[in-house]
C-alpha positions in Angstrom: 118.6 92.4 105.2 121.0 89.5 105.0 119.4 85.9 105.6 120.8 84.0 108.2 123.0 81.3 107.7 120.7 77.6 107.9 124.1 76.1 108.4 124.7 78.3 111.6 121.5 79.1 113.5 118.8 76.7 114.4 120.9 73.3 113.9 121.7 71.4 117.2 124.7 69.5 118.1 125.0 66.6 115.2 124.7 63.2 117.3 127.0 60.3 116.6 125.2 57.0 116.1 126.5 53.2 115.9 124.7 52.0 112.4 123.2 48.8 112.6 124.5 45.5 111.1 122.3 45.6 108.5 123.1 49.1 107.3 127.0 48.4 107.7 126.2 45.3 105.5 124.6 47.3 103.0 127.2 50.0 102.9 130.0 47.2 102.4 128.1 45.8 99.6 128.4 48.8 97.5 131.9 48.5 97.9 132.7 44.6 97.5 129.8 44.0 95.1 129.6 46.8 92.3 127.6 44.7 89.6 126.5 40.8 89.0 130.1 40.1 88.0 131.4 41.5 91.1 129.1 38.6 93.0 130.1 36.0 90.5 133.8 37.0 91.2 133.6 36.2 94.7 131.8 33.3 94.9 133.9 31.3 92.0 137.3 32.6 94.1 135.8 31.3 97.0 135.2 27.6 95.2 138.7 27.9 94.3 140.0 28.3 97.8 137.7 25.4 99.1 139.8 23.4 96.6 137.5 22.6 94.0 138.3 20.9 90.4 135.0 21.5 88.5 132.6 24.8 89.0 129.6 25.6 87.5 128.0 28.7 87.2 124.3 29.4 86.0 123.1 33.0 85.7 119.7 34.5 84.6 118.8 37.9 83.3 122.5 39.2 83.5 122.8 37.7 87.0 120.5 40.1 88.4 117.2 37.3 89.2 119.7 34.6 89.6 123.3 33.4 90.2 124.0 30.3 91.1 127.6 28.6 91.9 127.9 25.1 92.3 131.8 23.4 93.5 132.9 20.1 94.2 135.3 22.0 97.0 135.8 20.8 100.7 132.3 22.2 101.5 131.2 23.5 105.4 129.7 21.6 108.5 126.2 22.5 109.6 127.9 24.9 112.5 130.3 26.6 109.6 127.3 28.1 108.1 125.9 30.7 110.2 129.8 31.9 110.8 130.5 31.9 107.0 127.5 34.6 106.9 129.2 37.0 109.8 131.2 40.1 108.7 135.2 39.3 108.9 134.7 35.6 109.6 136.9 33.5 107.4 138.9 30.6 107.0 141.8 32.0 105.0 144.0 33.7 107.5 143.9 33.8 111.2 144.6 37.5 111.2 147.9 37.6 112.5 149.8 38.3 109.0 147.7 40.4 106.5 151.1 40.2 104.2 151.5 36.4 103.7 148.0 35.8 102.1 147.9 32.6 99.4 144.4 32.7 98.7 141.9 34.6 96.5 139.8 36.0 99.6 140.9 37.0 103.2 138.5 39.7 104.7 135.5 37.5 104.9 132.8 40.6 103.3 131.7 38.6 100.5 128.6 36.2 101.8 127.6 38.7 104.5 127.2 41.7 101.9 125.5 39.4 99.3 123.1 38.6 101.8 122.5 42.2 102.4 121.8 43.2 99.4 119.7 39.8 97.7 118.1 36.8 98.6 121.0 34.2 99.5 120.9 30.3 100.3 124.1 28.2 101.0 124.0 24.7 100.7 127.0 22.9 101.4 128.6 19.5 102.5 131.7 18.7 104.2 133.5 15.5 104.1 131.7 13.0 106.9 129.5 15.4 107.7 125.8 15.8 107.1 124.2 18.3 104.2 122.8 21.9 105.4 121.2 25.0 104.1 121.1 28.2 105.4 119.1 31.0 103.9 119.5 34.9 104.4 117.6 37.8 103.0 118.0 41.4 103.1 120.0 40.9 105.9 117.5 38.4 108.1 119.1 35.5 108.4 117.3 31.9 108.8 117.9 28.8 110.8 120.2 26.2 109.6 118.1 23.1 108.5 118.7 20.0 106.6 119.2 19.7 103.1 120.4 16.9 100.5 123.6 17.5 98.9 126.3 14.6 97.6 129.2 16.9 98.2 130.8 20.4 97.6 128.7 23.4 98.1 125.9 25.5 96.1 125.6 28.9 96.6 122.2 30.5 95.1 121.9 34.4 94.8 118.3 35.4 93.7 117.1 38.9 92.8 120.2 41.2 93.4 120.2 44.4 95.0 116.5 44.0 95.8 117.4 45.3 99.3 118.7 48.5 97.5 116.1 49.5 95.0 118.1 52.3 93.6 121.2 50.4 92.7 119.1 48.5 90.3 118.9 51.9 88.3 122.7 51.7 87.6 122.8 48.1 86.5 123.3 47.9 82.6 121.4 45.8 80.1 121.2 41.8 80.3 123.5 41.4 77.6 126.2 43.6 79.0 126.1 42.1 82.4 126.4 38.7 81.0 129.4 39.7 79.1 131.1 41.2 81.8 130.6 37.8 83.9 131.9 35.8 81.2 135.1 38.2 81.2 135.3 37.4 85.2 135.1 33.7 84.7 137.8 34.1 81.6 140.3 35.6 83.5 139.8 33.0 86.8 140.1 30.3 84.1 143.3 31.2 82.8 144.4 31.6 86.0 143.6 28.3 87.3 144.1 25.8 84.2 143.4 22.6 86.4 140.1 23.7 87.4 137.2 23.1 85.3 134.7 25.9 84.3 131.4 26.0 83.0 129.1 29.3 82.6 125.4 28.2 81.6 122.8 31.0 81.0 119.6 29.9 82.2 117.1 33.0 81.3 113.6 31.9 80.8 113.9 28.5 82.6 114.9 25.0 81.4 118.6 23.9 81.2 119.7 27.2 79.4 122.3 26.9 76.9 126.4 27.1 77.7 128.1 30.1 76.9 131.6 29.1 78.2 133.4 25.6 79.0 137.2 24.6 80.1 137.7 21.6 81.0 140.3 20.9 83.6 144.0 20.3 82.2 146.8 18.3 83.6 150.6 18.0 82.9 153.1 20.6 82.2 152.1 24.0 83.8 153.2 25.3 80.2 151.5 22.8 78.1 148.5 23.4 80.6 148.1 27.2 80.2 149.0 27.2 76.5 145.9 24.7 76.4 143.8 27.2 78.7 144.5 30.2 76.5 143.4 28.3 73.4 140.3 27.6 75.0 140.2 31.0 76.0 141.5 33.2 73.6 141.3 31.2 70.8 143.5 28.9 68.8 144.9 31.5 66.6 146.4 33.4 69.7 148.2 30.3 70.8 149.8 29.8 67.4 151.1 32.9 67.4 151.9 33.4 71.2 156.0 33.3 72.4 156.5 31.4 75.9 158.0 33.6 78.4 159.6 32.3 81.4 162.2 34.7 83.5 163.0 35.4 86.9 164.7 38.3 88.6 165.3 39.3 92.2 163.1 36.3 93.4 160.0 37.4 91.2 159.3 35.2 88.4 157.6 36.0 85.1 155.7 33.2 82.9 153.0 33.1 80.1 152.8 33.6 76.4 152.9 36.8 74.7 151.7 37.4 70.7 153.9 38.4 68.0 153.6 42.2 67.1 151.9 41.2 64.1 149.1 39.5 65.6 148.0 43.1 67.7 144.6 44.2 68.4 142.9 47.4 67.9 142.3 47.7 71.5 143.8 46.6 74.8 141.0 43.8 74.9 143.7 40.9 74.8 146.3 41.9 78.1 145.4 40.1 80.8 147.6 40.1 83.9 147.8 37.9 87.0 149.8 38.4 90.2 150.4 35.5 92.2 147.3 34.0 90.1 144.9 36.9 91.2 143.8 38.8 88.0 144.8 42.4 88.3 144.2 45.5 86.3 147.6 47.3 87.3 148.4 50.7 85.6 152.3 49.9 86.2 152.3 46.2 84.8 150.0 47.5 81.7 152.5 50.4 80.9 155.1 47.6 81.4 153.7 45.4 78.6 153.1 48.5 76.1 156.8 49.5 77.0 157.9 46.2 75.7 156.1 46.5 72.5 157.0 50.3 71.9 159.2 49.7 69.2 157.1 47.1 67.3 153.9 48.5 67.2 152.2 52.1 66.1 150.3 53.8 68.7 146.8 52.8 67.4 147.9 48.8 67.9 148.0 47.1 71.4 149.8 43.7 72.0 147.8 40.5 73.6 149.2 38.8 75.9 148.8 36.7 79.1 151.4 37.0 82.1 152.0 35.8 85.7 154.3 37.2 88.1 154.7 35.1 90.5 156.6 36.4 93.8 156.6 35.8 97.5 153.1 37.3 99.3 155.2 39.6 101.4 156.6 41.5 98.7 153.2 42.8 97.3 150.3 44.1 99.0 147.0 42.8 97.9 144.8 45.0 100.4 144.6 48.2 98.5 141.1 48.0 96.9 138.3 46.4 97.9 137.5 44.3 95.0 141.1 43.3 95.1 141.9 44.2 91.5 144.7 46.4 92.5 147.8 45.7 93.7 151.4 47.7 95.1 154.1 46.0 95.1 157.4 46.7 97.5 159.8 47.3 94.8 157.5 47.9 91.4 160.9 48.8 89.5 162.0 45.1 89.4 158.3 44.0 88.2 158.3 46.7 85.6 161.8 45.7 84.5 161.4 42.3 84.6 158.4 42.1 82.5 160.2 44.8 79.6 163.5 42.7 79.4 161.8 39.4 79.3 158.8 40.1 76.6 161.9 42.1 74.7 164.0 39.0 74.8 161.3 36.7 73.9 160.7 39.0 70.8 163.9 38.7 69.7 164.3 35.0 70.1 161.3 34.8 67.7 163.3 36.2 64.7 161.8 36.9 61.5 158.6 35.0 62.7 155.3 36.9 61.9 151.7 35.5 62.9 150.1 32.7 60.9 146.9 35.2 60.6 148.8 37.1 57.8 148.5 33.8 55.8 145.1 33.0 57.0 144.0 36.2 55.8 146.0 35.9 52.3 144.5 32.7 51.5 141.1 34.1 52.4 141.4 36.8 50.1 142.3 34.4 47.4 139.2 31.9 47.8 136.4 32.6 45.2 133.4 34.2 46.9 129.9 31.9 46.3 127.9 33.2 43.7 124.6 33.6 45.2 122.9 34.5 41.9 123.5 30.8 40.8 120.4 28.7 41.2 120.8 26.0 44.3 119.6 25.3 47.4 122.9 26.9 49.4 123.9 29.4 47.0 127.0 27.8 46.6 128.6 28.0 43.1 127.6 25.1 41.3 130.2 22.7 39.9 130.2 21.0 36.8 131.4 17.4 36.1 134.0 17.5 33.3 133.4 14.3 30.7 136.1 12.2 30.3 138.2 13.4 26.9 138.0 10.8 23.5 141.5 9.4 23.0 141.5 11.7 19.8 140.8 14.8 22.2 143.5 13.5 24.7 146.1 13.4 21.7 145.4 16.6 20.5 145.9 18.0 24.1 149.4 16.4 24.5 150.6 17.8 20.7 149.1 21.3 21.8 151.5 21.3 25.0 154.4 19.2 23.5 157.5 21.9 23.1 158.8 22.7 19.3 160.1 19.9 17.1 163.9 19.5 16.5 165.1 19.6 12.8 164.8 16.4 11.3 167.1 15.5 8.8 166.8 17.3 5.2 163.9 19.0 6.3 163.2 22.3 7.9 161.8 22.3 11.6 158.2 23.3 11.5 156.8 26.4 13.3 156.6 25.7 17.0 153.1 24.1 18.2 151.0 24.8 21.5 153.1 26.5 24.6 156.3 25.9 22.9 155.9 29.7 21.5 156.1 30.8 24.7 159.9 29.1 25.1 161.5 32.3 24.3 159.3 34.4 26.4 159.5 36.3 29.5 160.1 34.2 32.4 159.8 35.4 36.4 162.7 32.9 37.2 165.8 34.6 38.8 168.6 34.8 36.4 171.7 36.7 36.3 171.4 39.4 34.2 174.8 41.7 33.1 174.9 45.1 34.9 174.2 46.8 31.6 170.7 45.0 31.9 170.2 46.8 35.2 170.2 50.5 35.1 168.6 51.1 38.5 171.9 49.2 39.8 174.4 52.1 41.2 177.1 52.0 42.8 176.1 52.3 47.0 173.1 50.3 46.1 172.1 48.0 49.5 173.3 44.4 49.1 176.6 45.2 47.5 178.0 41.3 47.7 177.1 38.7 45.5 175.1 36.0 46.9 173.2 34.0 44.7 170.8 31.2 45.8 173.0 28.7 47.1 172.1 25.0 46.7 169.6 23.6 49.9 168.6 27.3 50.1 165.0 26.1 49.7 165.7 24.1 53.2 166.5 27.7 55.3 163.2 29.5 56.6 162.4 32.1 53.8 163.9 30.0 50.9 165.4 30.8 47.6 164.3 33.7 45.8 162.6 32.4 42.4 161.0 35.9 41.0 159.7 39.4 41.7 156.3 40.9 41.0 155.3 44.7 40.4 159.1 45.7 41.6 157.9 45.4 45.0 157.3 42.0 45.9 159.7 38.8 45.9 158.7 35.4 45.7 160.7 32.7 47.2 160.5 29.3 47.2 160.3 26.9 50.5 160.4 22.9 51.1 156.8 23.3 51.9 155.4 26.0 50.2 156.4 29.6 49.1 157.4 33.1 50.6 156.2 36.7 49.5 158.2 39.5 50.7 157.5 43.2 50.8 160.9 44.3 49.9 160.4 47.7 50.8 159.0 47.1 54.5 161.8 44.1 54.7 164.7 46.4 54.3 163.1 49.2 56.2 163.2 46.9 59.0 166.6 45.9 58.5 167.8 49.7 58.1 166.1 50.4 61.4 167.5 47.7 63.5 170.9 48.7 62.2 170.3 52.7 63.2 169.3 51.4 66.7 172.2 49.1 67.4 174.4 52.3 66.4 173.0 54.6 68.2 172.8 52.0 71.7 176.5 51.8 70.9 177.4 55.6 70.4 174.4 56.5 72.5 172.4 59.1 71.7 174.2 62.9 71.0 173.0 65.8 73.1 172.9 69.4 71.8 173.9 71.9 74.2 171.7 74.8 74.0 174.1 78.2 74.3 171.0 79.6 76.9 169.3 77.3 78.9 165.6 77.2 78.7 164.0 77.7 82.0 160.6 75.9 82.3 158.1 77.0 85.2 156.2 74.3 87.0 154.6 73.4 90.2 156.7 72.0 92.8 154.9 68.6 92.2 155.5 68.6 89.0 158.9 69.6 89.0 159.6 66.8 91.5 157.9 64.3 89.2 160.1 65.0 85.8 163.2 65.2 88.0 162.6 62.0 89.2 163.3 60.6 85.6 166.0 63.0 84.6 168.3 60.1 84.4 165.9 58.1 81.9 165.6 61.4 79.9 169.3 62.0 79.8 169.9 58.5 78.2 168.1 59.9 75.1 170.0 63.2 75.1 167.6 65.5 77.4 169.4 67.0 79.8 167.8 69.0 82.4 168.3 69.9 86.2 166.5 72.1 89.2 166.5 75.9 88.7 165.2 76.6 92.1 161.5 76.6 93.5 159.6 74.8 90.9 161.3 75.7 87.9 163.8 73.6 85.8 166.5 74.3 83.3 166.9 72.1 80.0 170.5 72.7 78.9 170.8 70.1 76.3 168.3 68.1 73.8 168.7 65.3 71.4 170.8 66.7 68.3 168.6 64.4 66.3 165.5 66.5 67.0 167.1 69.6 65.6 165.2 72.5 66.6 162.5 71.6 69.6 160.5 73.3 71.6 161.8 72.3 75.2 158.8 73.7 77.2 156.3 72.1 75.1 158.4 68.7 75.7 158.8 69.0 79.1 155.1 69.4 79.3 154.2 67.2 77.4 156.3 64.5 79.4 154.7 65.4 82.5 151.2 64.6 81.1 152.4 61.1 80.0 153.6 60.4 83.5 150.3 61.5 85.0 148.5 59.1 82.6 150.8 56.3 82.2 153.1 56.2 85.0 156.1 56.9 82.5 157.1 58.6 79.5 158.4 57.3 76.1 158.1 60.9 74.6 161.7 61.6 73.5 162.4 57.8 72.7 159.4 57.9 70.5 160.6 61.0 68.8 164.2 59.9 68.1 162.7 56.1 67.2 160.5 57.9 64.6 163.4 60.2 63.3 165.0 56.9 63.0 162.4 55.0 61.1 162.0 58.0 58.5 165.6 57.7 58.0 165.3 54.1 57.5 162.1 54.3 55.1 164.3 56.9 52.8 167.5 54.6 52.8 165.7 51.6 52.1 164.9 49.6 48.6 162.2 51.9 47.1 158.9 49.9 45.8 159.2 49.7 41.9 162.9 48.8 42.0 164.2 45.9 40.0 166.3 43.6 42.2 168.7 41.1 41.1 169.0 37.3 42.2 171.5 37.8 44.2 170.3 41.1 46.2 166.9 39.2 46.7 168.6 35.9 48.4 171.2 38.4 50.7 167.6 40.3 51.7 166.0 36.9 52.4 169.1 36.1 54.5 169.6 39.2 56.4 165.9 39.1 57.5 166.5 35.5 58.9 169.5 36.9 61.2 167.6 39.8 62.1 165.6 40.0 65.1 162.3 41.4 64.4 162.4 41.3 60.9 158.8 39.8 60.7 157.2 43.2 61.2 158.0 46.3 59.9 158.7 49.7 61.6 154.5 50.1 62.6 153.5 46.3 63.1 152.7 45.4 59.3 154.0 41.9 58.1 157.1 42.2 55.9 155.8 38.6 54.3 153.5 36.1 54.0 154.3 32.5 54.0 151.8 30.1 52.2 152.0 26.3 52.6 152.0 24.2 49.8 148.9 22.0 51.1 146.9 25.1 51.8 147.8 26.4 48.2 146.8 23.0 46.7 143.0 23.7 48.7 142.7 26.6 46.6 143.2 24.7 43.5 140.8 21.7 44.5 144.1 19.2 44.3 143.7 18.2 47.9 
């Protein structure tokens, strides 16, 4: 016998009920306050909007038991405190224009949401007003009472999510929550260099320990930002970052982007801001990746801190409860500005490579401490040499003296000491006859004769002085030396030349005798046809074939025989994942890279002095020559002062 459907029989008409304010606030808190870091973000943004110049954040147990934010902003009057805890009450906007927003906050949801899920107290004092305090716990508000405070506001949140215990089960460890809070503070610190931030962990009681501190900076915009980035991201990023400043169609992009050789294994050093608001936008991160597309391998990620400034009416920040996503009225302008400005900045960097490469090289050269040696700290034992006697010094000088010349009527004595090396091999660059260089053949690179001209040491990559292991060129500069990987360097030069030729002549397309028909869904068909013009620039010609099908009529000739259907579906996968596709360009440039690799100077080939110097000069004149096609450095520069320290001469 069939059982009656319980959803049909025995059920009365559902009743629509109006939720009380307490339930509404707890539901809203689930959207606004996802974790302790979200609460810190909302409170610190309120402090910035209040005009604070110094903000102190104290947390305990990853923010689960205590979050205290102290600022020196404008404060609130006693009459404003109850209103501040009301939903959708704010001083940021008047409600007449939700597009023209100039502050971090504007919804008026943070404080009532926090008071609904934790124990919240606000102590504040406005100018020419008395200090006052208000408390709210689990949505129940206490009356305002007098308090003692000199200036600004102190917001203290205890026992977060105590009113919603189920939410506590989804919290991560104290360490993970503390790290998330630190990331939030660092992003806001980058957005506001003129504001000082101090983050203190007071777990266990007492004054705790300062985990992050950034003092307020003054001066020029770029100087202040550069100093703040050095504090937040480290001195190495600041040393290897390029200044970016460009404007297009009312949108300005400024900030700093690191050299390709200063890349990371994950996208952990990418910070994007829109009107000083930290955002995580797929379109913007895709533009950043596209700008470095030709300089990094797929497993490396660029580092950058970029700020987009535009009229607030051109961007909608009200698309996500946490305000971490934005929507541009014309996203193509923002994306194109990021790509073009970064590529222009990287091109202006020329042959420059990151300073961390030299640091790693010097680190590899330093002798390691000998832990087996006796000593309190395990450091290698240093022996003081005795002062040699006069006779010992004389014998030493005689051993190092050059061979004596023939004396009148006598025979020249055999060379002594180092003089016997006078006729041996020397690493210094000299011009050798063609017959002594069997590796040279007509058609090899650098056919012109360009020897090291006087003053070549003044040039950035100096003058070639020798070649070791038939792969590394040693060049001398005014204040140091340069070691060049001849194969990697020339590979990049050939690659750039091939790209220029392709840009001038275009990508040759190979017409298919019988067009290949690819059946797709209507949504996929519309999505790939929207980028048909971009694909056509790289030799892939597609057009609508009716319904959800497309016809592939041309493929890039340089790729040879390709599976058009597989390529189209791979392009669609990239469009779904990243919002754009660079698959065809990547395949073409991968072939150009292989051609450049095979057409460049091979490792193990002996080079003449004029060839080495010609290679150095062309590197100086070619953009992006500081890294090979995969983002690895093509040369290492060592300063003389660093080399002298290695030998204890400083």
